[in-house]
matplotlib code that plots the C-alpha trace (Angstrom):
import matplotlib.pyplot as plt

x = [-6.5, -3.0, -2.1, 0.9, 1.6, 4.6, 6.5, 7.4, 11.0, 13.3, 14.2, 13.4, 15.2, 13.9, 12.5, 10.0, 8.7, 8.6, 6.1, 4.1, 4.2, 2.9, 0.2, -3.6, -4.2, -1.0, -0.6, 1.7, 2.3, 2.4, 1.0, 3.5, 6.7, 9.5, 12.4, 16.0, 18.4, 16.1, 15.1, 12.8, 15.2, 17.9, 19.1, 22.3, 23.8, 26.8, 29.4, 33.6, 34.5, 31.9, 28.6, 27.3, 24.1, 21.8, 20.2, 17.5, 17.8, 15.1, 14.1, 13.4, 15.0, 12.8, 9.8, 9.0, 8.2, 6.9, 4.9, 6.2, 4.0, 4.7, 8.3, 9.5, 12.5, 15.7, 15.9, 18.5, 21.3, 20.5, 20.3, 18.5, 21.2, 23.6, 21.5, 20.7, 24.0, 25.4, 23.2, 24.1, 27.9, 27.9, 24.9, 25.8, 27.5, 24.6, 22.9, 19.6, 20.4, 19.3, 15.9, 14.9, 17.4, 14.5, 12.4, 14.8, 15.6, 11.5, 11.4, 14.6, 13.7, 10.5, 11.1, 9.7, 8.1, 7.2, 9.4, 6.4, 5.7, 9.1, 9.2, 5.4, 6.5, 9.5, 7.7, 4.9, 7.4, 9.4, 6.4, 5.4, 9.0, 8.9, 5.5, 3.9, 0.3, -0.9, -3.6, -1.8, -3.4, -2.6, -3.0, -4.0, -6.6, -8.6, -9.4, -8.6, -8.1, -5.5, -1.7, 1.0, -0.1, -3.5, -4.1, -2.1, -4.6, -7.8, -6.7, -6.5, -10.5, -11.6, -10.1, -11.6, -7.8, -7.2, -3.5, -0.6, 2.8, 5.4, 9.1, 11.2, 12.2, 8.6, 9.4, 11.1, 7.8, 4.9, 1.9, 1.3, -1.8, -3.7, -3.7, -4.5, -7.4, -9.2, -8.2, -5.3, -2.7, 0.5, 3.6, 7.2, 8.9, 12.4, 13.3, 15.5, 17.7, 18.6, 22.1, 21.6, 23.9, 25.8, 28.6, 31.7, 32.8, 31.7, 28.0, 26.3, 23.2, 20.3, 20.9, 17.9, 16.0, 17.4, 20.7, 18.8, 16.3, 19.3, 21.3, 18.5, 15.8, 12.6, 13.8, 13.7, 10.2, 11.3, 14.3, 13.3, 10.6, 12.5, 10.3]
y = [-0.3, 1.3, 5.0, 6.7, 10.3, 12.0, 15.4, 16.6, 16.3, 17.5, 14.8, 12.4, 9.5, 5.8, 5.0, 7.7, 6.2, 2.6, 4.1, 5.7, 2.6, 0.4, 3.2, 3.0, 6.6, 8.7, 12.0, 14.8, 16.5, 20.3, 21.7, 21.0, 22.9, 23.2, 21.4, 23.6, 20.6, 17.9, 16.6, 19.4, 21.4, 19.4, 15.8, 14.6, 12.8, 10.8, 12.2, 11.4, 13.1, 12.1, 12.7, 16.2, 18.1, 19.8, 22.8, 25.0, 28.3, 29.4, 32.4, 31.6, 34.4, 36.5, 34.0, 32.0, 28.1, 28.8, 25.7, 23.6, 25.1, 28.3, 27.9, 30.9, 30.0, 32.8, 33.3, 35.4, 33.2, 31.0, 27.8, 26.5, 26.8, 25.5, 22.4, 21.5, 22.0, 19.4, 17.2, 17.2, 17.0, 14.3, 11.9, 13.2, 9.4, 7.7, 5.1, 6.9, 10.5, 11.4, 9.9, 12.1, 15.0, 16.9, 16.6, 18.4, 21.2, 21.7, 22.1, 24.3, 26.7, 27.7, 30.4, 29.2, 31.2, 28.4, 25.4, 23.2, 23.5, 23.0, 19.8, 18.4, 19.4, 16.9, 14.6, 14.5, 14.1, 11.4, 9.5, 10.1, 8.4, 5.5, 4.8, 5.2, 5.9, 7.4, 10.2, 12.9, 14.5, 17.6, 17.1, 21.2, 20.1, 17.5, 19.5, 16.7, 18.2, 17.4, 17.2, 14.7, 11.1, 12.1, 13.7, 10.9, 8.6, 10.8, 11.0, 7.0, 7.3, 9.9, 7.2, 4.2, 3.1, -0.6, -0.1, 3.1, 2.9, 4.7, 5.6, 3.5, 6.7, 7.4, 4.8, 7.4, 9.4, 7.9, 7.1, 3.2, 3.1, 5.3, 3.7, 0.3, 1.9, 2.8, -1.0, 0.7, -1.7, 0.4, -0.6, 0.7, 1.1, -1.1, -0.1, -2.5, -0.5, -2.5, -2.2, -1.0, -0.4, 3.2, 5.5, 6.6, 3.3, 1.5, 1.7, 4.7, 3.8, 6.8, 9.1, 11.1, 8.8, 10.2, 8.4, 5.6, 6.7, 7.5, 4.6, 2.0, 3.4, 1.5, -1.1, 1.4, 0.9, -2.5, -2.2, 0.3, -1.8, -4.6, -6.7]
z = [7.4, 8.2, 8.7, 8.3, 9.6, 8.9, 8.7, 4.9, 4.1, 1.4, -1.4, 1.4, 2.1, 1.0, 4.3, 3.9, 0.8, 2.3, 5.1, 1.8, 0.2, 2.8, 4.0, 3.1, 4.0, 4.3, 5.9, 6.1, 9.4, 8.0, 11.4, 13.6, 15.0, 12.4, 13.7, 12.7, 12.9, 11.5, 7.6, 6.6, 4.9, 4.1, 2.8, 1.6, -1.3, -2.3, -4.0, -5.2, -2.2, 0.2, 1.7, 0.7, 2.3, 0.2, 2.9, 1.7, 3.9, 5.6, 7.8, 11.4, 12.8, 15.1, 14.1, 17.4, 17.0, 13.6, 12.1, 9.1, 6.8, 8.0, 7.2, 4.7, 2.5, 2.6, -1.3, -0.6, -1.8, -5.2, -3.2, -6.2, -8.7, -6.3, -5.6, -9.1, -10.1, -7.2, -8.6, -12.2, -11.1, -9.0, -11.3, -14.7, -14.9, -13.0, -15.5, -15.3, -14.9, -18.2, -17.5, -14.4, -14.7, -16.3, -13.2, -10.7, -13.9, -14.1, -10.2, -9.4, -12.3, -10.3, -7.6, -4.1, -1.5, 1.2, 2.3, 2.1, -1.0, -2.8, -0.4, -1.6, -5.2, -4.8, -2.9, -5.8, -8.7, -6.9, -6.4, -9.9, -11.3, -8.5, -9.6, -6.2, -6.0, -2.8, -2.4, 0.4, 3.0, 5.1, 9.0, 8.7, 7.1, 8.8, 11.7, 14.3, 18.0, 21.0, 20.5, 20.7, 20.9, 21.4, 17.8, 16.2, 17.7, 16.9, 13.2, 13.3, 14.6, 12.1, 9.3, 11.2, 11.1, 12.6, 12.5, 13.1, 11.4, 12.8, 12.7, 15.4, 16.9, 18.5, 20.9, 22.7, 23.4, 21.7, 23.9, 23.5, 26.1, 24.0, 20.9, 22.7, 24.3, 20.8, 19.8, 17.2, 16.7, 16.7, 14.9, 14.6, 11.7, 11.5, 8.2, 6.5, 4.4, 1.1, -0.8, -4.2, -7.0, -6.0, -7.6, -5.9, -3.8, -0.7, 0.0, 1.9, 3.2, 4.5, 1.4, -0.2, -2.5, -5.5, -5.0, -5.4, -8.2, -10.6, -10.1, -10.2, -12.0, -13.0, -9.9, -7.5, -5.9, -6.0, -4.1, -1.3, -0.6, -0.1, -2.2]

ax = plt.figure().add_subplot(projection="3d")
ax.plot(x, y, z, "-o")
ax.set_aspect("equal")
plt.show()
């Protein structure tokens, strides 16, 4: 049994869903510290002018080290209208625009208070369109003690996992010896990013998965999992 534990992201990239695909148990790590300059509240799309960031404004000033599931959205600006407008404008000529645009329209039409809620709404919607079926668990609901690597190991032990898959960036900080002690095999996700049909010139990798979905439609899961 292989476990994946990932922090949630906004309109996540292909590698997020590839790790989900490779998991038997998938855990959203929602009760760790929010990183201001990470991928929790932003991602990238491709436009005729180049890469464009879509960033959800959040309220962190004066809030000391909030957890991911505590972060509030700053709704003083109409970011939902702006993001939806950017997606419509830049993907309106994509082959599968009409197939999926209603998903974004429905989610952006709602008012959101917490960042985690809008992120997970998109994750579930994108899973559905990718035809990727996995149960999602939340670390905040698992009652697993400890922090850092100890906690990841304890999550594996809780589910009787034999394998743990993590991003390759974790090599810089993860304590591999703790997995060895529990006879859990540790794997790094060296993602082999695929090329796919893409608008606006030369191929650009590491965008939100929505770029793949609008361009490749039903083939998206097959492409992102390199099958």
